[in-house]
Every structure is written in C-alpha cells, then in structure tokens.
N, C-alpha and C positions, 0 to 999 in steps of 0.2 A: 504494500500500500504506500501511496505517496500523498503529499499535500501539494496543492497547486494554488499559487498566490499571484494576484495581479497588483503590482506596485502602483501606488497613487502618484499622479503627476499634478502639480499646481495648475488650476484651471486658467490662470491668467496668462500662461505661456502661449505664444503663437506657434504656428506649425513648425517653424525652424527651431524654436526653442524646445518644443516637445521632441523633435527628432534627435536633437543633441542629448536631451535627457535620456531618451530611450537607448541611445548608443552608449552613453555612460553606464546606464544600468546593466547593459549587456556585458561590458568590459568588467564591471565590478562583480557581477554574478559569476562570470567565468573565472575570475581570480579567486573568488570565494570557493568555487568548486574544487580548487586545487588543495584546499585545506582538508586534511584528514586528521580529525581529532575527536575523541569520544564526547567532548563537551562542546563541540561546534556542530550545529545542524548541518547535515550533508546536503549539498546542492547537486542535483542530478543533471539539470538541463535548463536552458532558457529558450522558450518557444515564442515566436512572434505570430500573432493572429490579428489580421486587419491592422497591421502596423503597431500593435500594442504588445509589450512583452509580458510573458507569463513565466513565473519561476516555479520549476518543478523541484520539490525538495522532500527530504525525509519526513515521514509522519511520525511524530513522537507521541506515544501514548502516555498520558499523565495530565497534570494540571500545572498552571503557572505559579510562580512564587507569589504573584499578586493575589491569586485566588487563595493561596494558603494563608497569607497575611490577613485576609478578611476574617479568619477564625481566631486570630490572636498573634502575639509576637513569638519569636523564636528564642530559645536559650542561646547564649553566646557560642557554645560549642557547635551547635547545628548551623548557626549563621556563619561561623567561620568555615565550616565544611563546604557550604554552598558557595561562599565567597572565594574559597580556594579554587574550586572548579571553574568558576567564572573567570578568575585571574588566569588560569591555565588556558582557557579558551581565548582570552584577549591576547595572551602572548602568541598563540598560534595565528590569530588574525593579524596582529601587528607585524609578525614576521613576513607577511605577504603585502606589507605596506598598505593595509586596509585599516580604517578606523571604524569602530562599531557605530558610534555617535548616538546610540539610543539604548544604552544599558539602563534597564529599569525592571522592576519585578515582573511586569507582564511579559517581558521578553526572555525571562529565565524559566525554562520548563523543568519540572521535577518528574523524571521518568521512573520506570521500575528499577528495582535494584539499587536505589540511592543514586541513580544517574542524574546529573545536572547538565542541561543543554542550553547553550546560548543561541538564540535565533534572531532573525530580522536585523542583521548587522548591515547598516548602510544601504539597504536595498529597498525597503518598503517606503521610504520617504527620500526626498531629494534636498540637498543643500546646494544652493547656487554659489557662484563665485562672488556675488556682491555681498555687502554687509547685511546682517540680519534685519536691521531697521529699514532697509531699502526694498527688500523683497518679501519678508515674512515667511519665506519658504525654507524654514530651517528644519533640520532633522532632530527629532527627539521630543521628549516631554519636558515642559519648562522647568519643573521642579528638580529634574535630574541633569539639566544642562550646566556645563561648567561656566564660570565667569568669562573666560576668554572667548567662548563661543557666543555668549550673549553680546559681547562687544564686537563681534564680527572678526576677531583675530584668527590667525591660522591655528587650528587645533592640532594637538599631537597625542601621543599615547597617554600623557598625563591627564588629558581631558576625559578619556574613558575611565581612568583610575578615580578621578573625581566622582564620576557617576557611580562607580562601584562603592565609594565611600557613602554616598547618599543612600544607596540600596541597603548597605549594612546598618546604617543609622535607623532607617525605617524598619528593618527586620527586628531589631531589639527594642526600639522605642515605640513603634506602632504608627508613626507619622513621619513624613518627610520634614526636615528642619526648615525648608524654604517655602512650603506650600502655603499660598494665600487664597483668598476667595476669588481672585481674578488673575488672568495671565500677566498683565503689566505689573501687578503687585508681587507676583511670584518671581518674575525676572529681576525686579528691583531688589528683592530679598536675596537672591543669588549673588547680586553684586555687592550689597551693602551690609546685610545682616550676618552676624556671627551666630552659628548654631548653638543652642543651649547645650551645655556640657552634659554628656550622657551620665545617667545614674550608674554608679559602680555595681549596685545590686542587680541591675538588669543587663548591663553590657559586659561585666567582667573585664577581662583584659582587652576587649575590643575597643573600649572607650578611647584610649590615647591614640590608637592606630587610626580610627575613624576621624578624629579631630585633625590629625596630620594630613589625611587624604583630602580634607575639606579646606585646606589653605587656599586663599584666593589666588596667590601667585603659583602658577604651575611648576616653576622652578624649585619651589619650596616643598613640594609634595614628595614623599618617599618613592624611590624607584621600585619597580615590580619585584625585584629580588628581595628587597627589605620587607615589602608587604607580604611576600610568600612566607618568609621565615616567621613573621609574626602570626600569620593565619595558621600555619602548621602547628605552632606551639599552642595556640588557643584551641584548635580542633582536636588535639591529641587526647586520647582517652585518659581519664584520671588514673593515677598509679594504684595498684592493688592495695587493699588494706593491709596494714602491718599485722602479722599473726600475733595472737595473744597467748600468754602463758597460762595454762589452766591452774586454778587455785585448788590445792588439796585441803580438805577440811580436817586436818589432823589436830588432835588435842595437844596443846602445849601449855603446861603449867595451869591446867584447868580452864584455859581459854580456847574456845573452839570457833570454827567458821569465820564469819566476817569480823567478829570482835578481835580476833588475833591480829588482823591487819589494821583495824581501826585504832586500837589502844596501844600506847607505848608499853614496853616491858615492865615498867614499875607498877602498872595496874593489873598485870596478869593474875596475881593471886588475891586480889581484893575485889570481891563482887559488888559491894555497895559503891565503891569508887567507880567500878565499871559502869553501873547503871547511871550514876550521876553524870559521867562524861558523855555516855551515849545519849542520855536525855538532852543534854545541852547541844550536842551535834545535831540531833533530830530537830530541835527547835530552830536552829539556824537553817537547816535544810528546808524546813517548812516555810520559813520566811522567804528563802530564795525561790521556792516554787511559786509562792504567791506573787512575787515580783515578776517572775517569768510569765506567769499566766496573764498578768495585767501590766505589761511594761509601760503603759501610757497613763497610769493612774496618777502620776504627779502633774505638776503645773508646767513643766518644761515642754516647749515645742520640739519638733523633730530636729535631729542634727542638721546643721546647715541653715536653719531658720533663725530669724532675729525677731525680738520683741521691739516694736516701735511705739514710742509714746506720741500719740496724736491728740494731746490735750486741747490744743487750740482749734483744730478743725473738727475733730470728732468727739471730744470729751471722752476718749476711750483709748485703751492700749490695743494694738493689733500685732499679730504674728504673721510674718510672710517669709518666703524663701530669701536668703541673704543676698542673692545676686539680682533680685527684681529691682527695677528702676522706679523711683518715686516721682510722681508728677501730680501737682495740684491742679493743673489745667487753668481754665479761665473762671472757674466757679470757686467761691470761698468756702463752700460747705461740702466739698468732696475731695477725695484724694485717690489716685490710682497707683497701683504697683504692677508694672508690666514685666512679663517674662522676656528676657533678652532675645529669645528665638522668635517671639511673636506668637507663640502657640496659646499661652494662657494670659489672662488679665484679671486682676483682683481690684475691685472698686468699692470704696466705702463712701456713704453719704450720711450727713447729719443735718437735717433741714426741717423747716416748718412747712406743713402742708396748708397753705392759705386757701381760702374759699375761691379766690380768683385764679389760683394756680391750676394750670391744665394738667399738671403731673398727678398721677393716681395716688401718690404718697404711699402710706403704709396699708392702704385698702387693697387687699389681695384680689377681691372681686373686680374692682375698677382696673387694677393693673392687668388682670387676665383679659378683660374686654379691650384694653388699650393694645395689648400685644396682638390679639386676634384681628384687630383692625389695621395692623401694620406698624405699631410702635410709634416712636417719636415722629410727629407730623405725618403719620400714616405712611412713611416712606423709609423705614429702616429694616423691616422684616416681612417675610411672606410665609404662608403655610405654617403658622405658629401652632404648636401643640403644647398646651399648658396643663400642668398638674400642680396642685397645692394641698397642703394640710396644715392644721394648726398644731402648736406645741407651746409648752411653757419654757421660756428661756430667761435665765437669771431672774426668776420671779415675775416675769412679764408675759402676757399673752402675746405670742408671736406667730408668724406664718412662714413656712418654707415653700418656695416655688421652684418648679423644674420645667423649663421651657426649651423646646427644640424648634429651630426656625431656619429658613433659608434667607441669606441677605437679599434685601430688596433689589430687584433689577439684575440678578445674577443671570448671565447669558450662557454659561456652560451647559452642555447636555446633561451632565451629572454634577450639579453644583455641590460644594461643600456645605453641609449643615452644621450649625453651631448650637450651643447649649448654654443657657443662663441658669445657674444654680444660685438662688437668692434667699436671703433671710430678711424679713421685714419685722422690725421691732418698734411698735408705736410708743409714744411718750405716755406718761401717766394720765395726762389730760389731752383732750383733742387738740388744744392749742399749743401743746409742748412739741419740741422737735422730735422727729422719729429717726431711727437708724435704718439704713438700707445697706446690706452687704451683698455683693454680687461677684461670682466667679464666672468668667466667660471661657468656654472650652470647646474644642471640636466635639461633635456629637457621635463620632464613630471611632473604632479602633482602640488601641491602648491609651490614646490621649483622653478618651472618654473616661476610662477607669482612673487615670491619673488626675484628671480634672475633678472627679468626685472626691478623691482622696485629699486633694488640696482644699476643697470646700469644707470637708469634715474637719481638717486641722485649723483652718481659718475660723470656723464656727466655734471650735472647742476653745480657742485661745483669744477670742474677741472679748475684751473685758471693759464693760461700761463703767466709767468712774462713778463711785458711790453705790454700786450694786454689790 
C-alpha cells in the first residue's frame, strides 16, 4: 500500500510561477527519494497528471504525534526517544542538502514497533525566494517556524533544530511556547518572546536542552551532535535497582527483628527503654506521615512563588509565580501579573460597583449574561460557556466562575479557546469595594491543567487585609 499526496501551490502564482514551483517540487521529491532511513518516509515516485505533481510515498500505519498530544503530555524519556528519531531523520535529510522546514507534531508519525517517521519535508508547501512578508507563501506552521525564517533570512539546519526544540517543549508542557490567538501575534512571539522556563518536574533533563534549541540566534543553538548526546542520555532507561541485603530476624541479647536494627546496643537488654525509644520514633514517624499526606497544609506558597503585598491597590496580599511580570495598567484599582511566555495571566481587581457602572461587578448572574453577550463592549469573546457556584471564602459569601470562550473575530479554522477561572468576593455592604481574581489560561491540553493549578494556588494564598 502507498499514500498519494498532491502538494499545494499558492493560488496567487501565475502559470510561469506554478510551472517553476512544480519543477522545484519534482527536483526536491526526487532528492528526497534518495534518502533511505527508517525515520524518513520513503518517497517512491513523482507523477504528473494534467501538469500537476502527485507524490507517491510510503503509507505509515499509526497516528501522528499531534494526535497523541491531544491525550496529554509525554514523560521526558519518551519525548527524548521521539526527538532522537526525528534528529536522526533530519541528519539524513540535511545530508542531501534538503531542509524539512515544517517539523511539527502533525508531521511526526508514530508507527508500530516504536517506529518514529518524519514526513512532509519541504514538499507539501512551497517557500518562494522572496521575503516572507512579500509573498506569505512560507513553509510551515507559524508557531514552529524559526526567527530567521520569519525575517525572511536564509534558513539552515539550525532552523529545523529550532522547530525540533518547539516540538519537544510542546511534548512535555502541552502547549507551544509561541502560540497566540492569531498568526501575526504568533510570529511576533517567535521573534520577541522568551519561552517560559520548563518545569523540572515535567521536563526532567530536557529543560536546559530545549531552552538552548530555542535561542533566537541560530549560531547560538547547539549542533546536532551535542543535541544527540543529550537526547540519548535522557532517553536511556533508568539503571536497575540496587539489590538489597535480606535482614535475618535472629535474636541478639533479647532483641529481635526490627528492634535490633532500630535500637542502639545499650538498649538491647532493657525492654522499658526499648518501648520508650520506639514510642518516640513512632510519634515522629506519624508526624512525618501527616506532613507527607498534606504537604500544603501550611501558609507557604509553592516553591518559586512570591508573596506580594498589594496594600495600596488591592488591600490584600497575593501569591504569584516569581518570574511573572507586574503591570498596573491604566486603571488604579487593578493589577496584572503576566507569564513571560504569554500563556497565563493573573489579574486582580478591587473596585466599587457603582449603579452607573456597566461592569457586572461581583454579581455572578450579571457577569454570566455579560460574557454570553460577548464580554466587554460585546466584542471580546464569542461562544462563551459559563459555569459558576457559590462558596464561603474567608468568611464571605463568594462565587467561583469557569468560562471557556473563543476570542472575538478569530479567523482560524480551528481557533484557540481560552478559559477564565474567576473568584468574585463582594464587600460586606453593597457599596463596599469587591474583589475580583481572574486567571486566564488556554482551554485545552496540559496548559488547561496547569492553569487550574495556578488558580487553586492563587485562591489559596489570596489574603484580604483584616480577614
């Protein structure tokens, strides 16, 4: 069985341009057909029908990495294994002076027997000789394109390695570090935004390597050989467990079993002392168990978070990740902490809901209606789905809201949906200021889970002065 694919050609090209593109496709496909590698899809032939090329290639049974990531993230070892296979494929492609130009999860196939296959390299789309901004006919998905390609500069092997870095980031984090709600914003993020540092808990040893691959300057990215060494080390199976020495329960000086190992020799002949010591040890052990069962019972926020005193703006203390950037904006009664990667945003308000104010304030029913009509000025969101429930928060009747929506005017076929997780805390009297806490997060993937965890921590450590 084979797969047959018709490459797409930009519609704006004239007949001469289309002919040139078709000829280039033919040359590129024939060059790719020379590559024999288990991680590169095999090209069998290029057939022209009515002047249009058709690529006849190997049919790989399986699903794409993109499909797999819809189910959740990968552990670092599995991500490194897949990345290593993709790197080997890129080496084979680069050896034929071909650039892939569209390394992304959807172009990485996961076949049977743990086989990883790179497909669609430089064939399915066309990159013209002109700058990106002049033609718009660039190869690849915006969130995986390297900065030099966005700028229209000559790409090289380092450009494909950048894309591999974005793939690895998405594999362990659940979201691309540069994806925004529209293409221009995504391309601008590729040029200007620094990706959020990967969590060591999720990325393991992949974190430092990925951050090196995502350096803006291609000359500063590690070479393929260095990337391979790192991926091999991360993908290696863990060492076998150290064998344990069996413990014999022989009686020694009247002390048997576990007491022999727990108690010092001076206590071996003294049973009252034995029970006193063991009782103390068990009490300490019980305390440790209680701590481990509920490690967050204290007042401290998670590691890497900071408590910020926002007395002037919020009359409250807040806890946020330490690297989030603070911005008061243009309003005196609000403050925002933004994730450097642009994925998450935490906003706090402390304001009075006046009768003439169009804001729904702390009224959950009014806020729900506002969102369902389109949000601020009815032009900020579409297709909003709102859930809410009441709770008691620091002795006050409060409301939690969970809203999923599409940004207003999104033009993509499959636009990114976002999520507002909100806490509304009214004042003691209707004329008193209310508090509004909101975490903005993507509505899908690992980022959805992470956003919910951020909201839980923000809510747990938001401390109203005087409460």
